[in-house]
mmCIF file of the N, C-alpha and C atoms, coordinates in Angstrom:
data_MODEL
# 
_entry.id   MODEL 
# 
loop_
_atom_site.group_PDB 
_atom_site.id 
_atom_site.type_symbol 
_atom_site.label_atom_id 
_atom_site.label_alt_id 
_atom_site.label_comp_id 
_atom_site.label_asym_id 
_atom_site.label_entity_id 
_atom_site.label_seq_id 
_atom_site.pdbx_PDB_ins_code 
_atom_site.Cartn_x 
_atom_site.Cartn_y 
_atom_site.Cartn_z 
_atom_site.occupancy 
_atom_site.B_iso_or_equiv 
_atom_site.pdbx_formal_charge 
_atom_site.auth_seq_id 
_atom_site.auth_comp_id 
_atom_site.auth_asym_id 
_atom_site.auth_atom_id 
_atom_site.pdbx_PDB_model_num 
ATOM 1   N N  . MET A 1 1  ? 116.163 181.326 128.437 1.00 0.00 ? 1  MET A N  1 
ATOM 2   C CA . MET A 1 1  ? 117.539 181.366 127.960 1.00 0.00 ? 1  MET A CA 1 
ATOM 3   C C  . MET A 1 1  ? 117.783 180.267 126.926 1.00 0.00 ? 1  MET A C  1 
ATOM 4   N N  . GLU A 1 2  ? 117.237 179.109 127.173 1.00 0.00 ? 2  GLU A N  1 
ATOM 5   C CA . GLU A 1 2  ? 117.397 177.982 126.255 1.00 0.00 ? 2  GLU A CA 1 
ATOM 6   C C  . GLU A 1 2  ? 116.775 178.303 124.895 1.00 0.00 ? 2  GLU A C  1 
ATOM 7   N N  . TYR A 1 3  ? 115.662 179.029 124.893 1.00 0.00 ? 3  TYR A N  1 
ATOM 8   C CA . TYR A 1 3  ? 114.981 179.422 123.662 1.00 0.00 ? 3  TYR A CA 1 
ATOM 9   C C  . TYR A 1 3  ? 115.901 180.278 122.792 1.00 0.00 ? 3  TYR A C  1 
ATOM 10  N N  . PHE A 1 4  ? 116.572 181.251 123.392 1.00 0.00 ? 4  PHE A N  1 
ATOM 11  C CA . PHE A 1 4  ? 117.463 182.127 122.641 1.00 0.00 ? 4  PHE A CA 1 
ATOM 12  C C  . PHE A 1 4  ? 118.676 181.372 122.113 1.00 0.00 ? 4  PHE A C  1 
ATOM 13  N N  . ALA A 1 5  ? 119.176 180.424 122.878 1.00 0.00 ? 5  ALA A N  1 
ATOM 14  C CA . ALA A 1 5  ? 120.307 179.610 122.426 1.00 0.00 ? 5  ALA A CA 1 
ATOM 15  C C  . ALA A 1 5  ? 119.901 178.778 121.216 1.00 0.00 ? 5  ALA A C  1 
ATOM 16  N N  . LYS A 1 6  ? 118.681 178.249 121.255 1.00 0.00 ? 6  LYS A N  1 
ATOM 17  C CA . LYS A 1 6  ? 118.178 177.461 120.129 1.00 0.00 ? 6  LYS A CA 1 
ATOM 18  C C  . LYS A 1 6  ? 118.012 178.342 118.901 1.00 0.00 ? 6  LYS A C  1 
ATOM 19  N N  . MET A 1 7  ? 117.465 179.563 119.057 1.00 0.00 ? 7  MET A N  1 
ATOM 20  C CA . MET A 1 7  ? 117.295 180.479 117.935 1.00 0.00 ? 7  MET A CA 1 
ATOM 21  C C  . MET A 1 7  ? 118.647 180.853 117.338 1.00 0.00 ? 7  MET A C  1 
ATOM 22  N N  . LEU A 1 8  ? 119.627 181.109 118.182 1.00 0.00 ? 8  LEU A N  1 
ATOM 23  C CA . LEU A 1 8  ? 120.955 181.462 117.713 1.00 0.00 ? 8  LEU A CA 1 
ATOM 24  C C  . LEU A 1 8  ? 121.562 180.302 116.939 1.00 0.00 ? 8  LEU A C  1 
ATOM 25  N N  . SER A 1 9  ? 121.384 179.113 117.450 1.00 0.00 ? 9  SER A N  1 
ATOM 26  C CA . SER A 1 9  ? 121.897 177.927 116.784 1.00 0.00 ? 9  SER A CA 1 
ATOM 27  C C  . SER A 1 9  ? 121.234 177.753 115.414 1.00 0.00 ? 9  SER A C  1 
ATOM 28  N N  . GLU A 1 10 ? 119.904 177.932 115.340 1.00 0.00 ? 10 GLU A N  1 
ATOM 29  C CA . GLU A 1 10 ? 119.193 177.829 114.068 1.00 0.00 ? 10 GLU A CA 1 
ATOM 30  C C  . GLU A 1 10 ? 119.675 178.898 113.099 1.00 0.00 ? 10 GLU A C  1 
ATOM 31  N N  . LYS A 1 11 ? 119.861 180.096 113.606 1.00 0.00 ? 11 LYS A N  1 
ATOM 32  C CA . LYS A 1 11 ? 120.337 181.202 112.770 1.00 0.00 ? 11 LYS A CA 1 
ATOM 33  C C  . LYS A 1 11 ? 121.715 180.869 112.200 1.00 0.00 ? 11 LYS A C  1 
ATOM 34  N N  . GLU A 1 12 ? 122.613 180.357 113.027 1.00 0.00 ? 12 GLU A N  1 
ATOM 35  C CA . GLU A 1 12 ? 123.951 179.997 112.567 1.00 0.00 ? 12 GLU A CA 1 
ATOM 36  C C  . GLU A 1 12 ? 123.901 178.881 111.524 1.00 0.00 ? 12 GLU A C  1 
ATOM 37  N N  . GLU A 1 13 ? 123.018 177.907 111.721 1.00 0.00 ? 13 GLU A N  1 
ATOM 38  C CA . GLU A 1 13 ? 122.880 176.812 110.763 1.00 0.00 ? 13 GLU A CA 1 
ATOM 39  C C  . GLU A 1 13 ? 122.363 177.323 109.421 1.00 0.00 ? 13 GLU A C  1 
ATOM 40  N N  . ILE A 1 14 ? 121.351 178.187 109.470 1.00 0.00 ? 14 ILE A N  1 
ATOM 41  C CA . ILE A 1 14 ? 120.799 178.749 108.235 1.00 0.00 ? 14 ILE A CA 1 
ATOM 42  C C  . ILE A 1 14 ? 121.858 179.583 107.530 1.00 0.00 ? 14 ILE A C  1 
ATOM 43  N N  . LEU A 1 15 ? 122.582 180.398 108.282 1.00 0.00 ? 15 LEU A N  1 
ATOM 44  C CA . LEU A 1 15 ? 123.624 181.235 107.705 1.00 0.00 ? 15 LEU A CA 1 
ATOM 45  C C  . LEU A 1 15 ? 124.685 180.381 107.016 1.00 0.00 ? 15 LEU A C  1 
ATOM 46  N N  . LYS A 1 16 ? 125.136 179.334 107.685 1.00 0.00 ? 16 LYS A N  1 
ATOM 47  C CA . LYS A 1 16 ? 126.162 178.470 107.099 1.00 0.00 ? 16 LYS A CA 1 
ATOM 48  C C  . LYS A 1 16 ? 125.653 177.817 105.822 1.00 0.00 ? 16 LYS A C  1 
ATOM 49  N N  . GLU A 1 17 ? 124.429 177.312 105.847 1.00 0.00 ? 17 GLU A N  1 
ATOM 50  C CA . GLU A 1 17 ? 123.863 176.661 104.672 1.00 0.00 ? 17 GLU A CA 1 
ATOM 51  C C  . GLU A 1 17 ? 123.729 177.640 103.500 1.00 0.00 ? 17 GLU A C  1 
ATOM 52  N N  . MET A 1 18 ? 123.260 178.846 103.789 1.00 0.00 ? 18 MET A N  1 
ATOM 53  C CA . MET A 1 18 ? 123.074 179.834 102.727 1.00 0.00 ? 18 MET A CA 1 
ATOM 54  C C  . MET A 1 18 ? 124.420 180.297 102.157 1.00 0.00 ? 18 MET A C  1 
ATOM 55  N N  . VAL A 1 19 ? 125.414 180.483 103.005 1.00 0.00 ? 19 VAL A N  1 
ATOM 56  C CA . VAL A 1 19 ? 126.739 180.878 102.511 1.00 0.00 ? 19 VAL A CA 1 
ATOM 57  C C  . VAL A 1 19 ? 127.315 179.761 101.645 1.00 0.00 ? 19 VAL A C  1 
ATOM 58  N N  . ASP A 1 20 ? 127.104 178.508 102.056 1.00 0.00 ? 20 ASP A N  1 
ATOM 59  C CA . ASP A 1 20 ? 127.578 177.381 101.249 1.00 0.00 ? 20 ASP A CA 1 
ATOM 60  C C  . ASP A 1 20 ? 126.900 177.367 99.882  1.00 0.00 ? 20 ASP A C  1 
ATOM 61  N N  . ARG A 1 21 ? 125.627 177.712 99.845  1.00 0.00 ? 21 ARG A N  1 
ATOM 62  C CA . ARG A 1 21 ? 124.869 177.656 98.591  1.00 0.00 ? 21 ARG A CA 1 
ATOM 63  C C  . ARG A 1 21 ? 125.132 178.836 97.668  1.00 0.00 ? 21 ARG A C  1 
ATOM 64  N N  . VAL A 1 22 ? 125.183 180.036 98.204  1.00 0.00 ? 22 VAL A N  1 
ATOM 65  C CA . VAL A 1 22 ? 125.274 181.228 97.351  1.00 0.00 ? 22 VAL A CA 1 
ATOM 66  C C  . VAL A 1 22 ? 126.532 182.053 97.608  1.00 0.00 ? 22 VAL A C  1 
ATOM 67  N N  . GLY A 1 23 ? 127.452 181.519 98.346  1.00 0.00 ? 23 GLY A N  1 
ATOM 68  C CA . GLY A 1 23 ? 128.649 182.261 98.716  1.00 0.00 ? 23 GLY A CA 1 
ATOM 69  C C  . GLY A 1 23 ? 129.479 182.744 97.537  1.00 0.00 ? 23 GLY A C  1 
ATOM 70  N N  . ASP A 1 24 ? 129.361 182.066 96.390  1.00 0.00 ? 24 ASP A N  1 
ATOM 71  C CA . ASP A 1 24 ? 130.117 182.490 95.217  1.00 0.00 ? 24 ASP A CA 1 
ATOM 72  C C  . ASP A 1 24 ? 129.523 183.738 94.572  1.00 0.00 ? 24 ASP A C  1 
ATOM 73  N N  . GLU A 1 25 ? 128.197 183.889 94.666  1.00 0.00 ? 25 GLU A N  1 
ATOM 74  C CA . GLU A 1 25 ? 127.524 185.013 94.013  1.00 0.00 ? 25 GLU A CA 1 
ATOM 75  C C  . GLU A 1 25 ? 127.230 186.186 94.955  1.00 0.00 ? 25 GLU A C  1 
ATOM 76  N N  . VAL A 1 26 ? 127.058 185.903 96.229  1.00 0.00 ? 26 VAL A N  1 
ATOM 77  C CA . VAL A 1 26 ? 126.660 186.930 97.202  1.00 0.00 ? 26 VAL A CA 1 
ATOM 78  C C  . VAL A 1 26 ? 127.640 186.890 98.368  1.00 0.00 ? 26 VAL A C  1 
ATOM 79  N N  . ASN A 1 27 ? 128.064 188.069 98.823  1.00 0.00 ? 27 ASN A N  1 
ATOM 80  C CA . ASN A 1 27 ? 129.042 188.066 99.909  1.00 0.00 ? 27 ASN A CA 1 
ATOM 81  C C  . ASN A 1 27 ? 128.385 187.666 101.242 1.00 0.00 ? 27 ASN A C  1 
ATOM 82  N N  . ARG A 1 28 ? 129.213 187.236 102.170 1.00 0.00 ? 28 ARG A N  1 
ATOM 83  C CA . ARG A 1 28 ? 128.734 186.712 103.458 1.00 0.00 ? 28 ARG A CA 1 
ATOM 84  C C  . ARG A 1 28 ? 127.929 187.753 104.241 1.00 0.00 ? 28 ARG A C  1 
ATOM 85  N N  . GLU A 1 29 ? 128.340 189.010 104.181 1.00 0.00 ? 29 GLU A N  1 
ATOM 86  C CA . GLU A 1 29 ? 127.644 190.065 104.925 1.00 0.00 ? 29 GLU A CA 1 
ATOM 87  C C  . GLU A 1 29 ? 126.200 190.218 104.447 1.00 0.00 ? 29 GLU A C  1 
ATOM 88  N N  . THR A 1 30 ? 126.001 190.183 103.130 1.00 0.00 ? 30 THR A N  1 
ATOM 89  C CA . THR A 1 30 ? 124.649 190.291 102.570 1.00 0.00 ? 30 THR A CA 1 
ATOM 90  C C  . THR A 1 30 ? 123.803 189.099 102.992 1.00 0.00 ? 30 THR A C  1 
ATOM 91  N N  . VAL A 1 31 ? 124.385 187.911 102.922 1.00 0.00 ? 31 VAL A N  1 
ATOM 92  C CA . VAL A 1 31 ? 123.659 186.703 103.344 1.00 0.00 ? 31 VAL A CA 1 
ATOM 93  C C  . VAL A 1 31 ? 123.303 186.805 104.820 1.00 0.00 ? 31 VAL A C  1 
ATOM 94  N N  . ALA A 1 32 ? 124.228 187.266 105.646 1.00 0.00 ? 32 ALA A N  1 
ATOM 95  C CA . ALA A 1 32 ? 123.967 187.394 107.085 1.00 0.00 ? 32 ALA A CA 1 
ATOM 96  C C  . ALA A 1 32 ? 122.827 188.378 107.345 1.00 0.00 ? 32 ALA A C  1 
ATOM 97  N N  . GLN A 1 33 ? 122.784 189.479 106.590 1.00 0.00 ? 33 GLN A N  1 
ATOM 98  C CA . GLN A 1 33 ? 121.694 190.448 106.751 1.00 0.00 ? 33 GLN A CA 1 
ATOM 99  C C  . GLN A 1 33 ? 120.349 189.823 106.396 1.00 0.00 ? 33 GLN A C  1 
ATOM 100 N N  . LYS A 1 34 ? 120.322 189.071 105.302 1.00 0.00 ? 34 LYS A N  1 
ATOM 101 C CA . LYS A 1 34 ? 119.067 188.435 104.876 1.00 0.00 ? 34 LYS A CA 1 
ATOM 102 C C  . LYS A 1 34 ? 118.607 187.393 105.895 1.00 0.00 ? 34 LYS A C  1 
ATOM 103 N N  . VAL A 1 35 ? 119.539 186.621 106.422 1.00 0.00 ? 35 VAL A N  1 
ATOM 104 C CA . VAL A 1 35 ? 119.190 185.619 107.435 1.00 0.00 ? 35 VAL A CA 1 
ATOM 105 C C  . VAL A 1 35 ? 118.674 186.318 108.693 1.00 0.00 ? 35 VAL A C  1 
ATOM 106 N N  . GLU A 1 36 ? 119.313 187.394 109.089 1.00 0.00 ? 36 GLU A N  1 
ATOM 107 C CA . GLU A 1 36 ? 118.865 188.164 110.262 1.00 0.00 ? 36 GLU A CA 1 
ATOM 108 C C  . GLU A 1 36 ? 117.438 188.676 110.055 1.00 0.00 ? 36 GLU A C  1 
ATOM 109 N N  . GLN A 1 37 ? 117.169 189.218 108.878 1.00 0.00 ? 37 GLN A N  1 
ATOM 110 C CA . GLN A 1 37 ? 115.822 189.721 108.582 1.00 0.00 ? 37 GLN A CA 1 
ATOM 111 C C  . GLN A 1 37 ? 114.810 188.585 108.594 1.00 0.00 ? 37 GLN A C  1 
ATOM 112 N N  . PHE A 1 38 ? 115.193 187.445 108.026 1.00 0.00 ? 38 PHE A N  1 
ATOM 113 C CA . PHE A 1 38 ? 114.286 186.301 108.020 1.00 0.00 ? 38 PHE A CA 1 
ATOM 114 C C  . PHE A 1 38 ? 113.984 185.830 109.444 1.00 0.00 ? 38 PHE A C  1 
ATOM 115 N N  . MET A 1 39 ? 115.020 185.743 110.268 1.00 0.00 ? 39 MET A N  1 
ATOM 116 C CA . MET A 1 39 ? 114.807 185.284 111.643 1.00 0.00 ? 39 MET A CA 1 
ATOM 117 C C  . MET A 1 39 ? 113.937 186.269 112.422 1.00 0.00 ? 39 MET A C  1 
ATOM 118 N N  . ARG A 1 40 ? 114.064 187.545 112.131 1.00 0.00 ? 40 ARG A N  1 
ATOM 119 C CA . ARG A 1 40 ? 113.319 188.564 112.852 1.00 0.00 ? 40 ARG A CA 1 
ATOM 120 C C  . ARG A 1 40 ? 111.869 188.676 112.366 1.00 0.00 ? 40 ARG A C  1 
ATOM 121 N N  . TYR A 1 41 ? 111.671 188.651 111.045 1.00 0.00 ? 41 TYR A N  1 
ATOM 122 C CA . TYR A 1 41 ? 110.345 188.970 110.500 1.00 0.00 ? 41 TYR A CA 1 
ATOM 123 C C  . TYR A 1 41 ? 109.614 187.792 109.863 1.00 0.00 ? 41 TYR A C  1 
ATOM 124 N N  . GLY A 1 42 ? 110.278 186.683 109.639 1.00 0.00 ? 42 GLY A N  1 
ATOM 125 C CA . GLY A 1 42 ? 109.643 185.470 109.139 1.00 0.00 ? 42 GLY A CA 1 
ATOM 126 C C  . GLY A 1 42 ? 108.855 185.651 107.861 1.00 0.00 ? 42 GLY A C  1 
ATOM 127 N N  . ASN A 1 43 ? 107.549 185.370 107.927 1.00 0.00 ? 43 ASN A N  1 
ATOM 128 C CA . ASN A 1 43 ? 106.699 185.372 106.747 1.00 0.00 ? 43 ASN A CA 1 
ATOM 129 C C  . ASN A 1 43 ? 106.614 186.735 106.074 1.00 0.00 ? 43 ASN A C  1 
ATOM 130 N N  . ILE A 1 44 ? 106.664 187.797 106.833 1.00 0.00 ? 44 ILE A N  1 
ATOM 131 C CA . ILE A 1 44 ? 106.621 189.135 106.242 1.00 0.00 ? 44 ILE A CA 1 
ATOM 132 C C  . ILE A 1 44 ? 107.863 189.354 105.379 1.00 0.00 ? 44 ILE A C  1 
ATOM 133 N N  . PHE A 1 45 ? 109.011 188.937 105.872 1.00 0.00 ? 45 PHE A N  1 
ATOM 134 C CA . PHE A 1 45 ? 110.245 189.032 105.101 1.00 0.00 ? 45 PHE A CA 1 
ATOM 135 C C  . PHE A 1 45 ? 110.120 188.242 103.804 1.00 0.00 ? 45 PHE A C  1 
ATOM 136 N N  . LEU A 1 46 ? 109.611 187.024 103.898 1.00 0.00 ? 46 LEU A N  1 
ATOM 137 C CA . LEU A 1 46 ? 109.454 186.191 102.706 1.00 0.00 ? 46 LEU A CA 1 
ATOM 138 C C  . LEU A 1 46 ? 108.503 186.831 101.700 1.00 0.00 ? 46 LEU A C  1 
ATOM 139 N N  . PHE A 1 47 ? 107.426 187.414 102.180 1.00 0.00 ? 47 PHE A N  1 
ATOM 140 C CA . PHE A 1 47 ? 106.480 188.088 101.297 1.00 0.00 ? 47 PHE A CA 1 
ATOM 141 C C  . PHE A 1 47 ? 107.163 189.210 100.518 1.00 0.00 ? 47 PHE A C  1 
ATOM 142 N N  . PHE A 1 48 ? 107.917 190.050 101.207 1.00 0.00 ? 48 PHE A N  1 
ATOM 143 C CA . PHE A 1 48 ? 108.592 191.155 100.522 1.00 0.00 ? 48 PHE A CA 1 
ATOM 144 C C  . PHE A 1 48 ? 109.682 190.660 99.572  1.00 0.00 ? 48 PHE A C  1 
ATOM 145 N N  . GLU A 1 49 ? 110.355 189.583 99.920  1.00 0.00 ? 49 GLU A N  1 
ATOM 146 C CA . GLU A 1 49 ? 111.347 189.022 99.012  1.00 0.00 ? 49 GLU A CA 1 
ATOM 147 C C  . GLU A 1 49 ? 110.681 188.510 97.738  1.00 0.00 ? 49 GLU A C  1 
ATOM 148 N N  . VAL A 1 50 ? 109.538 187.864 97.871  1.00 0.00 ? 50 VAL A N  1 
ATOM 149 C CA . VAL A 1 50 ? 108.799 187.389 96.694  1.00 0.00 ? 50 VAL A CA 1 
ATOM 150 C C  . VAL A 1 50 ? 108.363 188.573 95.834  1.00 0.00 ? 50 VAL A C  1 
ATOM 151 N N  . MET A 1 51 ? 107.884 189.631 96.466  1.00 0.00 ? 51 MET A N  1 
ATOM 152 C CA . MET A 1 51 ? 107.470 190.819 95.707  1.00 0.00 ? 51 MET A CA 1 
ATOM 153 C C  . MET A 1 51 ? 108.666 191.430 94.968  1.00 0.00 ? 51 MET A C  1 
ATOM 154 N N  . ASN A 1 52 ? 109.803 191.503 95.615  1.00 0.00 ? 52 ASN A N  1 
ATOM 155 C CA . ASN A 1 52 ? 111.007 192.023 94.955  1.00 0.00 ? 52 ASN A CA 1 
ATOM 156 C C  . ASN A 1 52 ? 111.419 191.142 93.777  1.00 0.00 ? 52 ASN A C  1 
ATOM 157 N N  . LEU A 1 53 ? 111.327 189.836 93.944  1.00 0.00 ? 53 LEU A N  1 
ATOM 158 C CA . LEU A 1 53 ? 111.665 188.931 92.855  1.00 0.00 ? 53 LEU A CA 1 
ATOM 159 C C  . LEU A 1 53 ? 110.708 189.102 91.682  1.00 0.00 ? 53 LEU A C  1 
ATOM 160 N N  . ARG A 1 54 ? 109.436 189.294 91.971  1.00 0.00 ? 54 ARG A N  1 
ATOM 161 C CA . ARG A 1 54 ? 108.460 189.528 90.897  1.00 0.00 ? 54 ARG A CA 1 
ATOM 162 C C  . ARG A 1 54 ? 108.807 190.783 90.111  1.00 0.00 ? 54 ARG A C  1 
ATOM 163 N N  . LYS A 1 55 ? 109.188 191.840 90.818  1.00 0.00 ? 55 LYS A N  1 
ATOM 164 C CA . LYS A 1 55 ? 109.585 193.082 90.140  1.00 0.00 ? 55 LYS A CA 1 
ATOM 165 C C  . LYS A 1 55 ? 110.801 192.840 89.246  1.00 0.00 ? 55 LYS A C  1 
ATOM 166 N N  . GLU A 1 56 ? 111.777 192.113 89.763  1.00 0.00 ? 56 GLU A N  1 
ATOM 167 C CA . GLU A 1 56 ? 112.971 191.829 88.976  1.00 0.00 ? 56 GLU A CA 1 
ATOM 168 C C  . GLU A 1 56 ? 112.635 190.999 87.747  1.00 0.00 ? 56 GLU A C  1 
ATOM 169 N N  . ILE A 1 57 ? 111.753 190.025 87.902  1.00 0.00 ? 57 ILE A N  1 
ATOM 170 C CA . ILE A 1 57 ? 111.346 189.189 86.771  1.00 0.00 ? 57 ILE A CA 1 
ATOM 171 C C  . ILE A 1 57 ? 110.656 190.040 85.711  1.00 0.00 ? 57 ILE A C  1 
ATOM 172 N N  . GLU A 1 58 ? 109.765 190.919 86.133  1.00 0.00 ? 58 GLU A N  1 
ATOM 173 C CA . GLU A 1 58 ? 109.080 191.790 85.175  1.00 0.00 ? 58 GLU A CA 1 
ATOM 174 C C  . GLU A 1 58 ? 110.073 192.702 84.461  1.00 0.00 ? 58 GLU A C  1 
ATOM 175 N N  . LEU A 1 59 ? 111.041 193.225 85.176  1.00 0.00 ? 59 LEU A N  1 
ATOM 176 C CA . LEU A 1 59 ? 112.067 194.070 84.570  1.00 0.00 ? 59 LEU A CA 1 
ATOM 177 C C  . LEU A 1 59 ? 112.869 193.279 83.531  1.00 0.00 ? 59 LEU A C  1 
ATOM 178 N N  . LEU A 1 60 ? 113.267 192.068 83.879  1.00 0.00 ? 60 LEU A N  1 
ATOM 179 C CA . LEU A 1 60 ? 114.004 191.229 82.940  1.00 0.00 ? 60 LEU A CA 1 
ATOM 180 C C  . LEU A 1 60 ? 113.158 190.878 81.719  1.00 0.00 ? 60 LEU A C  1 
ATOM 181 N N  . LYS A 1 61 ? 111.882 190.613 81.921  1.00 0.00 ? 61 LYS A N  1 
ATOM 182 C CA . LYS A 1 61 ? 110.981 190.328 80.799  1.00 0.00 ? 61 LYS A CA 1 
ATOM 183 C C  . LYS A 1 61 ? 110.914 191.517 79.855  1.00 0.00 ? 61 LYS A C  1 
ATOM 184 N N  . SER A 1 62 ? 110.746 192.705 80.409  1.00 0.00 ? 62 SER A N  1 
ATOM 185 C CA . SER A 1 62 ? 110.625 193.885 79.552  1.00 0.00 ? 62 SER A CA 1 
ATOM 186 C C  . SER A 1 62 ? 111.934 194.155 78.811  1.00 0.00 ? 62 SER A C  1 
ATOM 187 N N  . ARG A 1 63 ? 113.066 193.948 79.454  1.00 0.00 ? 63 ARG A N  1 
ATOM 188 C CA . ARG A 1 63 ? 114.355 194.122 78.782  1.00 0.00 ? 63 ARG A CA 1 
ATOM 189 C C  . ARG A 1 63 ? 114.522 193.108 77.653  1.00 0.00 ? 63 ARG A C  1 
ATOM 190 N N  . THR A 1 64 ? 114.119 191.866 77.920  1.00 0.00 ? 64 THR A N  1 
ATOM 191 C CA . THR A 1 64 ? 114.228 190.827 76.908  1.00 0.00 ? 64 THR A CA 1 
ATOM 192 C C  . THR A 1 64 ? 113.328 191.144 75.722  1.00 0.00 ? 64 THR A C  1 
ATOM 193 N N  . ARG A 1 65 ? 112.110 191.578 76.000  1.00 0.00 ? 65 ARG A N  1 
ATOM 194 C CA . ARG A 1 65 ? 111.184 191.942 74.914  1.00 0.00 ? 65 ARG A CA 1 
ATOM 195 C C  . ARG A 1 65 ? 111.735 193.102 74.101  1.00 0.00 ? 65 ARG A C  1 
ATOM 196 N N  . ALA A 1 66 ? 112.267 194.103 74.772  1.00 0.00 ? 66 ALA A N  1 
ATOM 197 C CA . ALA A 1 66 ? 112.812 195.265 74.065  1.00 0.00 ? 66 ALA A CA 1 
ATOM 198 C C  . ALA A 1 66 ? 114.006 194.856 73.208  1.00 0.00 ? 66 ALA A C  1 
ATOM 199 N N  . SER A 1 67 ? 114.857 194.010 73.731  1.00 0.00 ? 67 SER A N  1 
ATOM 200 C CA . SER A 1 67 ? 116.013 193.538 72.985  1.00 0.00 ? 67 SER A CA 1 
ATOM 201 C C  . SER A 1 67 ? 115.578 192.727 71.770  1.00 0.00 ? 67 SER A C  1 
ATOM 202 N N  . PHE A 1 68 ? 114.606 191.864 71.968  1.00 0.00 ? 68 PHE A N  1 
ATOM 203 C CA . PHE A 1 68 ? 114.090 191.045 70.871  1.00 0.00 ? 68 PHE A CA 1 
ATOM 204 C C  . PHE A 1 68 ? 113.448 191.923 69.801  1.00 0.00 ? 68 PHE A C  1 
ATOM 205 N N  . ALA A 1 69 ? 112.682 192.909 70.221  1.00 0.00 ? 69 ALA A N  1 
ATOM 206 C CA . ALA A 1 69 ? 112.035 193.814 69.267  1.00 0.00 ? 69 ALA A CA 1 
ATOM 207 C C  . ALA A 1 69 ? 113.077 194.613 68.480  1.00 0.00 ? 69 ALA A C  1 
ATOM 208 N N  . ALA A 1 70 ? 114.136 195.043 69.125  1.00 0.00 ? 70 ALA A N  1 
ATOM 209 C CA . ALA A 1 70 ? 115.210 195.780 68.440  1.00 0.00 ? 70 ALA A CA 1 
ATOM 210 C C  . ALA A 1 70 ? 115.899 194.897 67.413  1.00 0.00 ? 70 ALA A C  1 
ATOM 211 N N  . GLN A 1 71 ? 116.109 193.649 67.749  1.00 0.00 ? 71 GLN A N  1 
ATOM 212 C CA . GLN A 1 71 ? 116.738 192.722 66.811  1.00 0.00 ? 71 GLN A CA 1 
ATOM 213 C C  . GLN A 1 71 ? 115.826 192.471 65.613  1.00 0.00 ? 71 GLN A C  1 
ATOM 214 N N  . GLN A 1 72 ? 114.521 192.382 65.866  1.00 0.00 ? 72 GLN A N  1 
ATOM 215 C CA . GLN A 1 72 ? 113.578 192.154 64.778  1.00 0.00 ? 72 GLN A CA 1 
ATOM 216 C C  . GLN A 1 72 ? 113.536 193.341 63.824  1.00 0.00 ? 72 GLN A C  1 
ATOM 217 N N  . ARG A 1 73 ? 113.651 194.560 64.352  1.00 0.00 ? 73 ARG A N  1 
ATOM 218 C CA . ARG A 1 73 ? 113.626 195.763 63.517  1.00 0.00 ? 73 ARG A CA 1 
ATOM 219 C C  . ARG A 1 73 ? 114.853 195.851 62.615  1.00 0.00 ? 73 ARG A C  1 
ATOM 220 N N  . LYS A 1 74 ? 115.989 195.345 63.107  1.00 0.00 ? 74 LYS A N  1 
ATOM 221 C CA . LYS A 1 74 ? 117.221 195.384 62.330  1.00 0.00 ? 74 LYS A CA 1 
ATOM 222 C C  . LYS A 1 74 ? 117.160 194.468 61.114  1.00 0.00 ? 74 LYS A C  1 
ATOM 223 N N  . ARG A 1 75 ? 116.331 193.459 61.166  1.00 0.00 ? 75 ARG A N  1 
ATOM 224 C CA . ARG A 1 75 ? 116.249 192.482 60.068  1.00 0.00 ? 75 ARG A CA 1 
ATOM 225 C C  . ARG A 1 75 ? 115.434 193.005 58.981  1.00 0.00 ? 75 ARG A C  1 
# 
């Protein structure tokens, strides 16, 4: 029982810290879902989050390149 109380306490602390940090950009419900997934799946969750971020970075890179190329053609 003490183990679950400690996990709940850690989860609440992480949730509060994350809402304080990103609460302006991301709503509390989304942050709570991410914290729940992290507490449940740990390293696997982090791995998939990193993979998603890599995809987003590649998408942004390609958009930036396309925008830059379009601007160069106009000149």
